[in-house]
C-alpha positions in Angstrom: 142.5 93.0 178.3 144.7 90.0 177.5 141.9 87.6 178.5 139.5 89.3 176.1 142.1 89.1 173.3 142.5 85.4 173.9 138.8 84.8 174.0 138.3 86.7 170.7 141.1 84.7 169.1 139.6 81.4 170.3 136.2 82.4 169.1 137.5 83.3 165.6 139.5 80.1 165.4 136.4 78.1 166.3 134.3 79.9 163.7 136.9 79.3 160.9 137.1 75.6 161.8 133.4 75.2 161.9 133.1 76.6 158.3 136.1 74.7 156.9 134.0 71.8 155.6 131.2 74.0 154.2 130.1 72.9 150.6 128.1 75.8 149.1 127.0 73.7 146.1 125.8 70.8 148.2 124.0 73.2 150.6 122.2 74.9 147.7 121.3 71.6 146.0 119.6 70.5 149.3 117.9 73.8 150.0 119.8 74.4 153.2 119.8 77.6 155.0 122.9 79.1 156.6 122.7 76.6 159.4 122.5 73.6 157.1 118.8 73.2 158.0 115.4 73.4 156.2 111.7 73.0 157.0 110.0 69.6 156.6 106.7 68.3 157.7 106.7 65.5 160.3 103.7 63.1 160.2 102.7 60.9 163.1 100.6 58.0 162.0 97.8 57.0 164.3 95.0 54.5 164.1 92.1 55.9 162.0 88.4 55.8 162.7 87.8 52.7 160.5 89.4 49.6 162.0 86.6 47.2 161.0 88.2 45.7 157.9 88.6 42.0 157.7 92.1 40.5 157.9 92.5 40.2 154.1 91.4 43.8 153.4 93.6 45.0 156.2 96.6 43.2 154.6 95.8 44.6 151.2 95.6 48.1 152.6 99.0 47.6 154.4 100.6 46.4 151.1 99.2 49.4 149.3 100.3 51.7 152.1 103.9 50.3 151.8 103.8 50.7 148.0 102.7 54.3 148.5 105.7 54.9 150.9 108.1 53.6 148.2 106.5 55.8 145.5 106.8 58.9 147.7 110.4 58.1 148.6 111.4 57.5 145.0 109.7 60.8 144.0 111.9 62.5 146.7 108.8 63.7 148.6 109.3 61.4 151.6 112.7 61.3 153.2 112.1 59.1 156.2 109.4 56.6 157.2 109.0 53.8 159.6 106.9 52.1 162.2 107.0 52.7 165.9 107.4 49.7 168.2 104.4 49.2 170.6 103.9 52.3 172.7 101.4 53.8 175.1 100.5 56.6 172.7 99.4 54.1 170.1 101.5 55.8 167.5 101.9 53.5 164.4 104.6 55.3 162.4 106.4 58.4 161.4 107.0 60.2 158.1 109.2 63.1 157.3 107.9 64.8 154.1 110.3 67.0 152.1 107.8 69.8 151.7 107.7 73.2 153.4 104.0 73.4 154.3 101.5 71.3 156.1 99.0 71.7 153.2 101.5 70.2 150.8 102.0 67.3 153.1 98.3 66.8 153.6 97.9 66.4 149.8 100.6 63.7 149.9 98.9 61.9 152.8 95.7 61.8 150.7 97.4 59.5 148.2 97.8 56.7 150.9 95.2 53.9 150.5 95.2 53.3 154.3 94.4 57.0 154.9 91.6 56.9 152.3 90.1 53.8 153.9 90.3 55.4 157.4 92.6 52.7 158.7 95.2 55.3 159.5 95.2 59.1 160.1 98.1 61.5 160.3 98.9 64.4 162.5 101.1 66.9 160.6 103.6 69.1 162.2 106.1 71.6 160.6 109.7 70.5 161.6 113.1 72.2 161.2 115.9 69.6 160.6 119.1 68.9 158.8 118.9 69.6 155.1 120.9 66.3 154.5 117.9 64.1 155.3 117.0 63.5 151.6 120.3 61.8 151.3 119.2 59.0 153.6 117.3 57.1 150.9 120.2 56.7 148.6 122.3 55.3 151.4 119.5 53.1 152.7 119.3 51.3 149.3 122.9 50.4 149.6 122.5 48.6 153.0 119.2 46.9 152.7 119.1 43.3 151.4 115.3 43.1 151.4 112.4 45.4 150.7 109.0 45.5 152.4 
């Protein structure tokens, strides 16, 4: 019986410590559930069916693609984006959209000039992650000397 009492006491102590830093106002402002998580949509960028653009057009599409990333991030709709290094799967990049449905993310991908031109395509997947992800962009601005 003593062992059970000690285990219950340890469990209760652990639970109270885990909740000590909880900030209800912050959790609510970020749309967090009880676990501090929320649903996002993850996008894997892959080569699209149209890779036949000349070099100048491809560069213009890339610049427009980067401008679209900045616009979505500033609007709070894109919380994470970046390219992959060369890989066997030929994945080009990753996005994490701050939307709850694949349909909402699909509408956002359709604003990308590289998607419209068929240079890139995106595979969209619902993803459950930390509700703090939208805070990344404000911190990233403070540590980056240059912009793409």
